[in-house]
C-alpha positions in Angstrom: 19.5 24.0 54.3 19.0 20.5 53.2 20.2 19.5 49.9 17.6 19.4 46.9 16.5 16.0 45.7 17.3 14.6 42.3 13.7 15.2 41.3 13.7 18.9 42.4 17.1 19.4 40.5 15.6 18.0 37.3 12.4 20.2 37.5 14.6 23.4 38.2 16.6 22.6 35.1 13.2 22.3 33.2 11.9 25.5 34.5 15.4 27.2 33.6 15.1 25.9 30.2 11.4 27.2 29.8 12.4 30.6 31.1 15.6 31.2 29.2 14.8 29.9 25.6 17.7 29.6 23.4 17.7 29.5 19.4 17.5 26.3 17.9 21.0 24.8 17.0 20.1 24.2 13.2 17.6 26.9 12.3 17.9 26.6 8.6 16.4 23.2 7.7 15.2 22.2 4.3 12.1 19.9 5.0 10.8 19.9 1.4 14.0 18.9 -0.7 13.7 15.1 -1.3 16.6 13.0 0.4 16.5 10.6 -2.7 18.2 10.9 -5.9 15.8 11.8 -8.8 13.9 9.1 -10.4 15.3 8.4 -13.9 13.2 5.4 -14.9 9.3 5.9 -15.8 7.2 5.4 -12.7 5.5 2.2 -13.8 8.8 0.6 -14.6 10.3 1.8 -11.1 7.2 0.5 -9.4 7.3 -2.9 -10.9 11.2 -3.6 -10.4 10.9 -2.6 -6.9 7.7 -4.7 -6.5 9.4 -7.9 -7.9 12.5 -7.4 -5.4 10.0 -8.0 -2.5 8.8 -11.1 -4.2 5.3 -9.3 -5.4 3.9 -9.9 -8.9 3.3 -7.2 -11.5 0.9 -7.1 -14.6 0.8 -4.2 -16.9 -2.6 -4.0 -18.8 -3.3 -1.4 -21.6 -7.1 -1.7 -20.8 -9.6 -3.5 -18.8 -10.5 -5.8 -21.2 -6.7 -6.8 -21.4 -6.6 -7.0 -17.7 -9.6 -9.4 -17.5 -7.9 -11.6 -20.4 -4.8 -11.9 -18.0 -6.9 -12.7 -15.0 -8.8 -15.3 -16.9 -5.4 -16.9 -18.0 -4.1 -16.8 -14.6 -7.2 -18.5 -13.1 -6.7 -21.4 -15.6 -2.7 -21.5 -15.4 -2.5 -21.5 -11.5 -5.9 -23.5 -10.8 -7.1 -20.6 -8.8 -10.3 -21.1 -6.7 -13.5 -18.8 -7.0 -12.0 -15.2 -5.7 -13.7 -13.3 -3.2 -14.8 -9.7 -4.2 -16.6 -7.3 -1.8 -16.2 -4.2 -3.8 -19.0 -3.2 -6.2 -16.7 -1.4 -8.5 -14.8 -4.6 -9.1 -17.7 -6.8 -9.3 -19.0 -5.1 -12.1 -15.7 -5.3 -13.9 -15.4 -9.1 -13.2 -19.0 -9.7 -14.6 -18.0 -7.9 -17.6 -15.4 -10.5 -18.0 -17.5 -13.4 -17.2 -15.3 -14.2 -14.2 -17.3 -15.7 -11.2 -16.6 -14.5 -7.6 -18.1 -14.9 -4.2 -19.3 -12.1 -2.1 -21.3 -13.7 0.7 -20.2 -12.5 4.1 -20.8 -15.5 5.5 -18.2 -17.3 3.5 -15.5 -14.8 4.0 -13.7 -17.2 6.4 -13.2 -19.6 3.7 -11.7 -17.3 1.4 -8.3 -18.4 -0.2 -7.9 -15.6 -3.0 -9.0 -12.1 -2.7 -9.2 -9.2 -4.9 -9.4 -5.4 -4.2 -8.4 -2.0 -5.3 -6.2 0.4 -3.6 -5.3 4.2 -2.8 -1.9 4.6 -4.6 0.9 2.9 -6.0 4.3 4.2 -4.7 7.0 3.8 -7.3 10.2 4.3 -5.4 9.2 1.7 -2.8 7.2 -0.9 -5.1 4.5 -0.2 -2.1 0.7 -0.4 -2.6 -1.2 2.1 -0.4 -4.7 1.0 1.1 -7.0 2.6 3.5 -10.4 1.8 5.3 -12.1 3.9 2.7 -11.4 1.5 -0.2 -14.0 -1.2 0.1 -14.2 -3.6 1.9 -11.8 -2.0 4.4 -9.1 -3.4 6.5 -9.6 -7.4 6.6 -9.3 -8.0 2.7 -5.7 -7.1 2.5 -4.6 -9.5 5.2 -7.1 -12.5 5.3 -6.6 -14.3 1.7 -3.5 -16.3 1.1 -3.3 -14.8 -2.4 -4.3 -11.1 -2.6 -4.7 -9.4 -6.2 -5.0 -5.6 -6.2 -6.3 -3.7 -9.2 -4.7 -0.3 -9.6 -4.7 2.3 -12.5 -1.7 4.0 -13.8 -3.3 7.5 -12.7 -2.7 6.2 -9.0 1.2 5.9 -9.7 3.2 8.6 -7.5 6.9 9.0 -7.0 7.1 8.8 -3.5 5.2 8.2 -0.1 5.0 11.8 0.7 3.2 12.3 -2.6 0.5 9.6 -1.6 -0.2 10.9 1.8 -0.7 14.6 0.3 -3.0 13.1 -2.3 -5.1 11.2 0.5 -5.2 14.4 2.5 -6.5 16.4 -0.5 -8.8 13.4 -1.5 -10.6 12.9 1.9 -10.2 16.2 3.6 -12.3 16.2 6.7 -13.2 12.7 6.2 -9.9 11.1 6.8 -9.6 7.2 7.0 -9.2 5.6 10.0 -6.7 3.4 8.9 -4.0 3.7 6.2 -1.7 0.9 5.6 1.3 0.3 3.4 2.0 -3.1 1.6 5.5 -3.8 0.4 5.3 -7.6 -1.1 3.7 -10.7 0.3 3.6 -11.0 4.2 6.9 -12.2 5.6 8.9 -12.9 8.6 12.5 -14.4 9.7 11.8 -14.5 13.4 12.1 -18.1 13.6 15.7 -19.1 13.1 16.4 -16.3 10.6 14.6 -18.3 8.0 12.2 -16.2 5.7 8.8 -17.3 5.7 5.9 -15.9 3.2 2.3 -15.6 4.4 3.3 -15.6 8.1 0.7 -12.6 9.0 -1.2 -12.3 6.0 -1.2 -13.1 2.1 1.9 -15.2 0.9 1.2 -14.2 -2.8 0.5 -10.5 -4.1 -0.3 -9.7 -7.4 -0.7 -6.2 -8.5 -2.5 -5.4 -11.9 -2.1 -1.8 -13.3 -4.7 -0.6 -15.9 -3.5 2.3 -18.2 -6.1 5.1 -17.9 -4.3 8.1 -18.9 -2.8 9.1 -22.3 0.8 7.6 -23.3 3.6 9.8 -23.6 4.1 9.2 -27.4 0.6 9.4 -28.1 
């Protein structure tokens, strides 16, 4: 009888393994307990610290009026151009503060400064979660040179798993076609190991968090 080929030997081993099932070597695995140490700082402080570590900018605002005041100051201080805003909710907020914006789709490619909302802020990572369900979808988070994100304190979560769980509960059967995580400005060190910001997206990231829930000392 001819000796079996290597392929036949491999297939035989697979068949034998499927027939003679063995117990998993590690039957008791705790998949729920966090691998991280408990967070000791408030979520907003932790998020701000981690965001700054990756070259992001953080602004805490006690109200929407304070956010509009901060934004007006930044526009004057940094000589920012007219920002592009395609989000109707943010458009109403900008109108409230008398802040001009552009929303003409034909002028999108000329945009230097863009403003969007987000899904969640992940405190432990200093990361912003965005999705295709947050207007205007994908392109606003990667196209502008400067990206401004407006969030609320109720969107702060401790870890990535909390953000993913909330997204599943929020959208249920209408899950976003795209979920992305933004951790600081776009960067690369592929060329001669020199860090370059803005290589594949915004080179500046600003996150303004507006307080929308009772403070602990109230």
